[in-house]
C-alpha positions in Angstrom: 152.9 99.1 131.9 150.1 100.2 129.5 148.5 103.8 129.6 145.3 102.5 131.1 147.0 100.6 133.9 149.0 103.8 134.9 145.6 105.8 134.9 144.1 103.5 137.0 147.2 103.3 139.4 146.8 107.1 139.7 143.3 107.0 140.5 143.7 104.1 143.0 146.6 106.0 144.9 144.5 109.2 145.1 141.3 107.4 145.9 143.1 105.8 148.8 144.3 109.2 150.0 141.0 110.5 149.8 139.3 107.5 151.4 141.6 107.1 154.5 142.5 110.9 155.2 140.0 112.7 157.5 140.3 116.5 158.2 140.7 118.2 155.0 143.5 118.8 152.7 146.0 119.8 155.3 145.6 116.4 156.9 146.5 114.8 153.7 149.7 116.2 152.9 151.7 113.8 155.0 150.0 110.9 153.2 150.3 112.3 149.7 154.1 113.0 150.7 154.6 109.4 151.6 152.6 107.8 148.6 154.0 110.2 145.9 157.4 111.1 147.1 158.8 108.3 149.4 156.7 105.2 148.4 156.2 105.6 144.5 159.0 108.0 143.8 156.9 109.8 141.1 158.2 113.1 142.0 161.3 114.2 144.2 161.2 115.8 147.7 162.2 119.1 146.4 159.4 119.1 143.5 157.1 117.8 146.2 157.8 120.8 148.4 157.0 123.1 145.4 153.7 121.2 144.6 152.5 121.7 148.2 153.3 125.5 147.9 151.8 125.8 144.8 148.7 123.7 145.7 148.3 126.0 148.8 148.5 129.3 146.9 145.9 128.3 144.1 142.2 128.5 144.6 140.5 125.1 145.7 141.2 122.3 147.9 145.0 121.6 148.5 144.7 117.7 147.9 142.7 118.3 144.6 145.5 120.6 143.4 148.0 118.2 144.3 146.3 115.4 142.7 145.7 117.4 139.5 149.5 118.4 139.4 150.7 115.0 139.9 148.4 113.5 137.6 149.3 116.0 134.8 153.2 115.4 135.5 152.7 111.7 135.2 150.2 111.2 132.2 149.2 114.6 131.0 145.6 116.0 130.9 144.2 112.4 131.4 146.2 111.7 134.2 145.2 114.9 136.0 141.5 114.0 135.6 141.9 110.4 136.7 143.9 111.5 139.8 141.4 114.3 140.6 138.4 112.0 140.4 140.2 109.7 142.7 140.9 112.2 145.4 137.3 113.4 145.3 135.6 110.0 144.6 134.9 109.4 148.4 132.8 112.4 148.3 130.7 111.5 145.4 130.1 107.8 146.9 129.0 109.3 150.3 126.9 112.0 148.4 125.2 109.3 146.4 124.5 107.1 149.3 123.1 110.1 151.3 120.9 111.1 148.3 119.6 107.6 147.7 118.7 107.2 151.4 116.8 110.3 151.4 114.8 109.7 148.2 114.4 105.9 147.8 111.1 106.0 149.4 109.7 108.2 146.4 110.8 105.4 144.1 109.6 102.5 146.2 105.9 103.4 146.7 105.2 105.6 143.7 105.2 108.9 145.8 107.1 110.8 143.1 103.9 110.5 140.8 101.8 112.0 143.5 104.3 114.9 144.3 104.5 115.7 140.7 100.5 115.9 140.5 100.2 117.5 143.9 100.2 121.2 142.1 97.6 121.4 139.4 98.2 125.2 138.9 96.1 128.1 140.3 92.5 127.1 140.5 93.0 123.4 140.3 92.5 121.3 137.2 
């Protein structure tokens, strides 16, 4: 299996974990354990327990910390980046959709130009 395929597999696994888990990082622990430890056997159960302990004790969301560690363990720095982007990908998608719904009218009717010209400075122009 090529390097890009392994990186995409890392991204896909952690994107699925981020997409189908609600309730924050602690709710993701069982799915991460199942996908990483049992189903794919990327790391053993003992190391997985250590990963959870380290991820919980370091700053940041536990799922992001787990993804970063597992990605680095599998594919180095590139793996940690791809796995981390996978687990937070849902939030970028949701944020982008929310942002677009809030501002699409600005682009649709040219209101952005009116907003930029609304302030001509003190005393007007």
